[in-house]
C-alpha positions as CSV (number, residue, x, y, z in Angstrom):
1,X,19.6,-30.6,-96.1
2,X,18.6,-29.6,-93.1
3,X,20.8,-27.3,-90.6
4,X,22.3,-28.4,-87.5
5,X,20.1,-26.6,-84.7
6,X,23.3,-25.2,-82.8
7,X,24.5,-23.4,-86.3
8,X,20.5,-22.1,-86.3
9,X,20.9,-20.7,-83.0
10,X,24.3,-19.1,-83.6
11,X,23.2,-17.5,-86.7
12,X,20.0,-15.9,-85.1
13,X,20.6,-12.0,-85.3
14,X,20.9,-10.1,-82.4
15,X,18.6,-8.1,-81.1
16,X,18.1,-4.4,-82.5
17,X,19.5,-1.9,-79.4
18,X,18.3,1.0,-81.3
19,X,14.8,-0.2,-81.3
20,X,15.1,-1.2,-77.5
21,X,16.6,2.4,-76.5
22,X,13.5,3.7,-78.4
23,X,11.1,1.8,-76.6
24,X,12.8,2.5,-73.0
25,X,12.2,6.5,-73.8
26,X,8.6,6.0,-74.8
27,X,7.9,4.5,-71.9
28,X,9.6,7.2,-69.6
29,X,8.1,9.7,-71.3
30,X,5.0,8.0,-70.5
31,X,5.7,8.1,-66.9
32,X,6.7,11.7,-67.1
33,X,3.7,12.6,-68.3
34,X,1.3,10.7,-66.1
35,X,3.5,12.3,-63.1
36,X,2.9,15.7,-64.9
37,X,-0.9,14.8,-65.2
38,X,-1.0,14.0,-61.3
39,X,0.5,17.2,-60.3
40,X,-1.4,19.4,-62.6
41,X,-4.9,17.5,-61.4
42,X,-3.2,18.0,-57.6
43,X,-2.5,21.7,-58.4
44,X,-6.3,21.9,-60.0
45,X,-7.9,20.3,-56.9
46,X,-5.7,23.0,-54.6
47,X,-7.2,25.9,-57.0
48,X,-10.5,24.9,-56.6
49,X,-10.6,24.0,-53.0
50,X,-9.0,27.3,-52.1
51,X,-10.0,29.6,-54.7
52,X,-6.6,31.0,-55.5
53,X,-4.9,30.7,-58.8
54,X,-1.6,28.9,-58.5
55,X,-0.2,31.6,-60.2
56,X,-1.0,34.6,-57.8
57,X,2.4,34.6,-57.0
58,X,3.9,35.1,-60.1
59,X,1.7,37.7,-61.1
60,X,2.2,39.7,-57.7
61,X,5.8,39.1,-58.7
62,X,5.5,40.5,-61.8
63,X,3.4,43.4,-60.9
64,X,6.0,44.0,-57.8
65,X,8.8,44.2,-60.4
66,X,6.6,46.4,-62.8
67,X,6.5,49.0,-60.2
68,X,9.6,49.4,-58.8
69,X,11.8,50.1,-62.3
70,X,14.4,52.4,-62.1
71,X,13.1,55.9,-61.5
72,X,16.6,57.1,-62.8
73,X,16.5,55.0,-65.8
74,X,15.7,58.1,-68.0
75,X,18.1,60.7,-66.2
76,X,20.5,61.8,-68.7
77,X,22.8,64.8,-66.9
78,X,24.8,67.1,-68.6
79,X,26.5,67.5,-65.4
80,X,30.3,65.4,-64.8
81,X,29.1,64.2,-61.5
82,X,25.8,64.1,-59.4
83,X,25.1,62.2,-56.1
84,X,21.9,61.7,-54.3
85,X,21.9,61.1,-50.7
86,X,18.9,59.7,-48.5
87,X,19.1,61.8,-45.5
88,X,16.6,59.3,-43.9
89,X,18.0,55.7,-44.5
90,X,21.7,56.8,-45.6
91,X,21.0,55.3,-48.8
92,X,22.4,56.3,-52.3
93,X,19.6,56.7,-54.6
94,X,21.9,57.7,-57.4
95,X,25.5,58.6,-58.3
96,X,27.5,59.7,-61.3
97,X,31.4,59.6,-61.0
98,X,30.5,60.3,-57.4
99,X,34.5,61.0,-56.6
100,X,35.2,63.0,-59.6
101,X,37.4,65.9,-58.1
102,X,36.2,68.9,-60.2
103,X,36.2,73.0,-59.2
104,X,33.5,73.6,-56.7
105,X,33.1,77.6,-57.3
106,X,30.1,79.1,-54.5
107,X,29.2,75.5,-53.4
108,X,32.5,76.7,-51.3
109,X,30.2,79.3,-49.2
110,X,28.3,76.3,-47.4
111,X,31.8,75.7,-45.7
112,X,32.8,79.4,-44.9
113,X,29.0,79.8,-43.5
114,X,29.6,76.7,-41.5
115,X,33.2,78.3,-40.0
116,X,31.4,81.6,-39.5
117,X,28.4,80.8,-37.6
118,X,30.5,79.1,-35.3
119,X,32.8,81.8,-34.9
120,X,30.2,84.4,-34.5
121,X,26.8,84.6,-33.0
122,X,24.1,85.4,-35.5
123,X,22.9,88.2,-33.3
124,X,26.4,89.7,-33.2
125,X,27.0,92.8,-35.3
126,X,30.2,93.9,-37.2
127,X,30.8,97.1,-39.3
128,X,31.9,96.9,-42.7
129,X,35.3,98.1,-43.5
130,X,36.5,100.1,-46.6
131,X,36.7,97.6,-49.3
132,X,36.9,96.5,-52.8
133,X,35.2,93.3,-54.4
134,X,37.1,90.2,-55.1
135,X,35.7,89.6,-58.2
136,X,35.7,93.4,-59.5
137,X,31.6,93.6,-59.1
138,X,30.2,96.8,-58.2
139,X,30.1,97.3,-54.4
140,X,27.0,96.6,-52.7
141,X,27.7,96.2,-49.3
142,X,28.4,99.6,-48.2
143,X,31.4,100.5,-45.9
144,X,30.6,101.9,-42.4
145,X,27.2,99.8,-42.2
146,X,27.0,97.7,-39.4
147,X,24.7,94.1,-39.8
148,X,23.7,91.7,-37.7
149,X,26.0,88.4,-38.6
150,X,23.0,86.2,-40.3
151,X,21.5,89.0,-42.0
152,X,24.8,89.1,-43.7
153,X,25.3,85.7,-44.1
154,X,21.6,85.6,-46.0
155,X,22.6,88.6,-48.5
156,X,25.8,86.5,-48.7
157,X,24.2,83.4,-49.6
158,X,21.3,84.1,-51.7
159,X,22.5,86.1,-54.4
160,X,25.9,84.1,-54.1
161,X,28.1,87.4,-53.1
162,X,31.9,87.2,-53.5
163,X,32.0,90.2,-51.6
164,X,29.8,89.1,-48.6
165,X,31.9,86.0,-48.4
166,X,35.3,87.5,-48.1
167,X,33.8,90.3,-45.4
168,X,32.3,87.4,-43.5
169,X,35.9,85.5,-43.4
170,X,37.6,88.4,-42.1
171,X,35.0,89.4,-39.7
172,X,35.4,85.5,-38.3
173,X,39.2,85.4,-38.6
174,X,40.3,86.5,-35.0
175,X,37.9,84.1,-33.4
176,X,39.0,81.7,-35.5
177,X,42.4,81.8,-34.6
178,X,41.8,82.3,-30.6
179,X,39.9,79.2,-30.8
180,X,42.4,76.7,-32.7
181,X,46.1,77.3,-32.1
182,X,46.9,75.7,-35.2
183,X,45.5,78.1,-37.1
184,X,47.6,80.7,-39.1
185,X,48.1,83.6,-36.8
186,X,48.8,86.4,-39.6
187,X,46.4,87.5,-42.7
188,X,42.9,88.8,-42.7
189,X,41.1,85.5,-43.6
190,X,44.1,82.9,-43.4
191,X,42.8,81.2,-40.0
192,X,39.0,81.2,-41.2
193,X,40.3,79.4,-44.9
194,X,42.6,76.8,-42.3
195,X,39.3,76.4,-40.4
196,X,37.5,75.4,-43.8
197,X,40.2,72.8,-44.5
198,X,40.1,71.6,-41.3
199,X,36.7,71.1,-41.4
200,X,36.4,69.0,-44.8
201,X,39.1,66.8,-43.0
202,X,37.2,66.5,-40.2
203,X,34.3,65.0,-41.9
204,X,36.4,62.7,-44.0
205,X,35.8,64.6,-47.3
206,X,39.1,63.7,-48.6
207,X,38.3,64.8,-52.1
208,X,37.8,68.5,-51.0
209,X,40.2,71.6,-50.3
210,X,39.9,75.6,-50.2
211,X,42.5,77.8,-52.0
212,X,40.1,80.8,-50.9
213,X,37.2,81.7,-49.2
214,X,34.8,82.7,-52.2
215,X,35.3,79.2,-54.7
216,X,36.7,82.3,-57.2
217,X,39.1,81.1,-60.0
218,X,42.4,81.8,-59.3
219,X,43.3,81.7,-62.8
220,X,42.7,80.7,-65.7
221,X,43.7,77.0,-64.9
222,X,43.1,76.8,-60.8
223,X,40.1,77.1,-59.3
224,X,39.7,78.2,-55.6
225,X,38.0,75.1,-54.2
226,X,38.1,71.6,-55.4
227,X,35.8,68.7,-54.2
228,X,33.6,65.7,-55.7
229,X,29.8,65.3,-55.9
230,X,29.7,63.0,-53.0
231,X,31.9,65.1,-50.7
232,X,29.6,67.9,-51.2
233,X,26.7,66.0,-50.3
234,X,28.1,65.3,-47.0
235,X,29.0,68.6,-46.8
236,X,25.2,70.0,-47.0
237,X,24.4,66.7,-45.2
238,X,26.3,68.3,-42.1
239,X,25.1,71.9,-42.9
240,X,21.6,70.6,-42.4
241,X,21.9,68.7,-39.4
242,X,23.6,71.3,-37.1
243,X,23.0,74.5,-38.6
244,X,19.3,74.3,-40.9
245,X,18.8,78.2,-39.6
246,X,22.2,79.6,-41.2
247,X,20.7,78.6,-44.6
248,X,17.2,78.8,-44.3
249,X,17.0,82.1,-46.6
250,X,18.4,80.0,-49.4
251,X,14.7,78.8,-50.1
252,X,14.0,82.6,-50.7
253,X,13.7,83.6,-54.4
254,X,14.1,87.3,-52.9
255,X,15.2,88.6,-49.7
256,X,15.1,92.2,-48.1
257,X,17.7,92.7,-45.0
258,X,17.9,95.9,-43.4
259,X,21.1,97.2,-42.1
260,X,21.3,98.5,-38.2
261,X,21.9,102.2,-39.6
262,X,18.0,101.3,-41.2
263,X,19.2,101.0,-45.4
264,X,17.0,98.1,-46.9
265,X,18.6,95.7,-49.4
266,X,17.3,93.2,-51.8
267,X,19.0,90.1,-53.2
268,X,17.7,87.9,-56.1
269,X,18.3,84.0,-55.3
270,X,20.8,82.6,-58.1
271,X,18.8,79.2,-58.2
272,X,16.4,79.9,-61.0
273,X,15.0,76.1,-60.0
274,X,13.7,76.7,-56.6
275,X,10.1,76.8,-57.8
276,X,10.9,73.5,-59.0
277,X,12.4,71.9,-55.7
278,X,9.5,71.1,-53.6
279,X,9.7,71.8,-49.5
280,X,13.1,72.7,-50.1
281,X,15.1,73.1,-46.7
282,X,18.6,74.2,-48.1
283,X,20.3,75.4,-51.4
284,X,23.2,76.9,-53.1
285,X,24.3,77.2,-56.5
286,X,28.4,77.8,-58.2
287,X,29.3,78.8,-61.3
288,X,32.7,79.7,-62.4
289,X,34.8,79.8,-66.0
290,X,36.5,76.8,-64.8
291,X,33.8,75.0,-62.6
292,X,31.3,75.2,-65.0
293,X,27.6,75.3,-62.8
294,X,27.1,73.7,-60.1
295,X,23.8,73.2,-57.9
296,X,23.0,71.5,-54.1
297,X,19.9,71.5,-52.7
298,X,18.5,69.6,-49.8
299,X,14.8,68.8,-49.8
300,X,11.7,66.6,-48.4
301,X,11.2,64.3,-51.2
302,X,8.3,62.8,-49.0
303,X,7.0,64.4,-45.4
304,X,9.9,64.5,-43.0
305,X,11.6,62.8,-45.5
306,X,14.8,64.6,-46.6
307,X,17.0,63.9,-49.4
308,X,20.8,66.1,-50.9
309,X,20.8,66.1,-54.4
310,X,24.5,67.5,-56.0
311,X,25.1,68.2,-59.8
312,X,28.7,69.4,-60.5
313,X,30.3,70.5,-63.7
314,X,26.8,71.3,-65.6
315,X,26.5,74.4,-67.7
316,X,25.6,77.8,-66.3
317,X,21.5,76.4,-67.3
318,X,22.1,72.7,-67.3
319,X,22.9,72.7,-63.7
320,X,19.0,73.7,-63.2
321,X,18.2,71.5,-66.4
322,X,19.8,68.5,-64.6
323,X,18.1,69.1,-61.2
324,X,14.8,69.3,-62.6
325,X,15.5,66.2,-64.4
326,X,16.4,64.7,-60.7
327,X,13.8,65.8,-58.6
328,X,10.8,63.6,-59.9
329,X,13.1,60.4,-60.2
330,X,14.2,61.1,-56.4
331,X,10.6,61.7,-55.6
332,X,9.6,58.7,-57.1
333,X,12.9,56.5,-55.4
334,X,11.1,57.6,-52.3
335,X,7.9,56.5,-53.1
336,X,8.8,52.7,-54.0
337,X,10.9,52.7,-50.4
338,X,14.3,52.5,-52.5
């Protein structure tokens, strides 16, 4: 028996939508492939016409990236804190716990010499009174000897003499007190110490303060001065900018200075890494039981391109190892234009 045509239509199976979807995807793929071919053909034509590979910019970017690898990537310091500042650009090149407040030891003497040199002209003469050394070391600066102020500054900075620090602070105290009415008017070096703290405040060194003029530990638990690597770097930057001649002797491994009465004394630099620091402008060591080893330097990392580097809270020998690591990394950073 023959079926009704309408019934046959109603029984015709619906189209397979999955097959239609697959066909549409295939068509879209062919279209995209065609577009890709035409783009590649166009780029090939541009390459052929100009002689420049289309990947040249990518290659240049890869090459630039390879040549600007972080120069400090392999630096591993013993120091608790470190800071490297480009004095030409103001850019921070490296930092590690830069604001940690730590004992400063004899880095304190940078602030002291800034105060002393402002109060006493370098060619003025001071006569040494009878005294004892603050650290129990043998007396090296004879009582009754007369010195040009700058010579005594040199003889104090280079060997990091606590004896010289106290003598200079006392010699400048009267002039400092006269120049600053807010300074204490009693005490042998209280005005000088006050001005050191006043200077730190003026420079915005918020983590820095001085309890004595030398940086010697006051006890087994209290240092004579505290500050951060950032603050010390800023202090060094100020010293290099305003008083470079005052600190020039710190670039020498050995110095000789002659008193007015003709006695010549020799001092060895406490910075044993001096030869590893190219074109050094100034430097200062620091070491006490509480502080460990500290070191700050300003040097030209490239011609006429000064950089200050500071490590704080290292060990007696580690401060020099730390600085020897930082120096080549700093030079590489400057050569990369960082």
